[in-house]
C-alpha positions as CSV (number, residue, x, y, z in Angstrom):
1,M,6.8,-2.0,13.9
2,M,7.3,-1.2,10.1
3,A,4.1,-1.2,8.7
4,D,0.5,0.0,9.4
5,G,-1.3,-2.1,7.0
6,C,-0.9,-4.2,4.2
7,F,-2.5,-4.9,0.4
8,L,-3.0,-8.0,-1.0
9,L,-3.3,-7.4,-5.0
10,V,-4.7,-9.4,-7.1
11,D,-5.0,-9.6,-10.6
12,A,-8.0,-10.9,-11.5
13,A,-7.2,-12.9,-14.6
14,E,-4.4,-14.6,-13.1
15,G,-4.6,-15.2,-9.3
16,P,-2.9,-15.0,-6.6
17,L,1.1,-15.7,-7.8
18,P,3.4,-18.1,-6.5
19,Q,5.2,-15.0,-4.3
20,T,1.7,-14.3,-3.1
21,R,2.1,-16.8,-0.4
22,F,5.3,-15.8,0.6
23,V,4.3,-12.5,1.2
24,L,1.1,-13.1,2.6
25,R,3.1,-15.3,5.4
26,K,4.9,-12.6,6.7
27,A,2.2,-9.6,6.5
28,F,0.2,-12.6,8.9
29,A,3.7,-13.1,11.2
30,V,3.5,-9.3,12.2
31,R,-0.3,-9.3,12.7
32,L,-1.1,-7.6,9.6
33,K,-5.0,-7.9,8.4
34,P,-4.7,-7.4,4.4
35,I,-7.3,-5.4,2.4
36,V,-7.7,-7.2,-0.5
37,I,-8.0,-5.8,-3.8
38,I,-8.8,-7.5,-7.2
39,T,-8.2,-5.6,-10.5
40,R,-9.1,-5.6,-14.2
41,S,-12.4,-7.7,-12.6
42,I,-14.0,-8.0,-16.0
43,G,-16.8,-9.7,-14.5
44,R,-19.1,-11.1,-11.4
45,R,-17.6,-14.9,-12.9
46,A,-13.8,-13.5,-12.6
47,G,-14.1,-11.9,-9.8
48,A,-16.0,-14.5,-7.7
49,R,-13.4,-17.1,-8.9
50,V,-10.1,-15.0,-7.3
51,L,-11.6,-14.3,-4.4
52,N,-12.4,-17.7,-3.6
53,A,-9.2,-18.8,-4.6
54,V,-8.1,-15.7,-1.9
55,F,-9.8,-17.3,0.9
56,D,-8.4,-20.7,0.3
57,L,-5.0,-19.1,0.7
58,F,-5.4,-17.5,3.7
59,I,-7.4,-20.7,5.0
60,E,-4.2,-22.4,3.8
61,L,-1.6,-20.4,5.6
62,G,-3.5,-20.7,9.2
63,A,-5.3,-17.2,8.8
64,D,-7.7,-17.0,12.0
65,D,-11.2,-15.9,11.9
66,A,-11.0,-12.1,12.2
67,T,-8.3,-11.8,9.3
68,L,-10.8,-13.9,7.2
69,E,-13.1,-11.2,7.4
70,F,-11.1,-9.1,5.0
71,P,-12.2,-6.3,3.5
72,I,-12.6,-6.6,-0.4
73,I,-12.3,-4.0,-3.2
74,Y,-12.5,-4.1,-6.6
75,A,-10.1,-1.4,-8.9
76,S,-9.0,-0.2,-11.7
77,G,-5.8,1.9,-11.5
78,R,-6.4,3.0,-15.0
79,Q,-9.6,5.0,-14.8
80,G,-9.0,5.7,-11.5
81,I,-12.2,3.7,-9.8
82,A,-12.9,1.3,-6.8
83,T,-16.3,-0.2,-5.7
84,H,-17.1,-3.5,-2.6
85,D,-19.7,-4.8,-5.0
86,L,-19.0,-5.9,-8.8
87,A,-23.0,-4.8,-9.2
88,V,-22.1,-0.9,-8.4
89,P,-19.7,0.5,-10.5
90,G,-17.2,2.7,-9.0
91,Q,-17.0,6.5,-9.0
92,D,-13.4,7.1,-7.5
93,L,-10.8,5.4,-5.3
94,H,-12.8,6.3,-1.8
95,P,-13.5,3.3,-1.3
96,L,-10.2,2.2,-1.2
97,Y,-9.9,5.1,0.8
98,N,-11.6,4.1,3.5
99,A,-10.8,0.9,3.8
100,I,-7.2,1.9,4.5
101,L,-8.8,4.2,7.3
102,D,-10.9,1.5,8.7
103,T,-8.3,-1.2,8.8
104,S,-5.1,-0.2,9.4
105,R,-3.2,0.3,12.6
106,R,-3.4,3.8,14.0
107,P,0.3,4.9,14.4
108,E,1.3,5.5,18.4
109,V,2.1,9.3,18.6
110,E,3.0,11.1,21.6
111,M,1.3,14.6,20.9
112,D,4.1,16.7,23.4
113,K,7.3,15.4,21.6
114,P,8.3,16.3,18.6
115,L,7.4,15.4,14.9
116,Q,9.3,11.9,13.7
117,M,8.4,10.2,10.5
118,L,10.4,7.4,8.5
119,I,10.3,7.7,4.8
120,L,12.5,5.8,3.1
121,S,12.2,5.2,-0.8
122,I,14.5,3.4,-3.4
123,D,14.7,3.6,-6.5
124,H,17.2,2.2,-9.3
125,S,19.0,4.0,-11.9
126,E,20.5,2.6,-14.7
127,Y,23.8,4.7,-14.4
128,V,24.2,4.7,-10.3
129,G,22.1,1.5,-9.9
130,R,20.2,1.4,-6.3
131,N,19.5,4.3,-4.8
132,R,18.2,4.8,-0.9
133,H,16.8,8.6,-0.3
134,R,16.2,8.7,3.5
135,P,14.7,12.7,3.5
136,H,15.4,14.6,6.6
137,L,12.7,17.0,8.2
138,R,14.0,20.0,10.1
139,R,11.1,22.7,11.6
140,Q,11.1,25.0,9.5
141,D,10.8,22.6,6.6
142,Q,7.6,23.5,4.5
143,E,7.0,20.1,3.7
144,G,3.6,19.0,1.9
145,P,2.4,16.1,-0.8
146,A,4.1,16.8,-4.3
147,R,2.0,16.9,-7.2
148,R,3.8,14.5,-9.4
149,P,6.8,12.0,-8.4
150,D,9.7,13.4,-10.8
151,E,8.4,16.8,-8.3
152,A,9.0,14.5,-4.9
153,R,12.3,13.5,-6.8
154,R,13.4,17.3,-7.0
155,Q,12.5,18.4,-4.1
156,A,14.6,15.2,-2.5
157,H,17.3,15.8,-4.6
158,R,17.6,19.8,-3.4
159,R,17.3,18.9,0.1
160,H,20.2,16.7,0.1
161,R,22.1,18.5,-2.2
162,R,21.4,21.6,1.1
163,A,22.1,19.3,3.4
164,N,25.2,18.2,2.7
165,S,26.6,21.5,1.3
166,R,26.3,22.3,5.2
167,I,28.3,19.6,6.0
């Protein structure tokens, strides 16, 4: 399986968009239980209106009872905050991280086998077009999270150049 969890990101001002139905149907087909994230939740009314629209969409797409018990996060990416309840102001993104850990499937791991990981990054360049990057891990590599997206891109490019120079 390619994904262990998913988000349903809904703007409080717009509500679920037409493409949401298609993507949500695909998530339900592979038995994913979405984490519903409502962004730019200006007030309780906007949040409640959007939440009702999302719930109606879940029912319309045939979600079972367990899926209807989806976690709800109200978040602002610009402010870097998230909360479960609009009455309680968010302090950081921990409610979102905890929802991911609580609802996503755990990966199947064979501890006696070597590390395997699929990383796929697709980006677009005006000069080259669509680029697909599949970095590879080797035992001697010192991998860790990059500090900024542009730094990660540079690291992947250096690894790619090193790998191609060995061929």
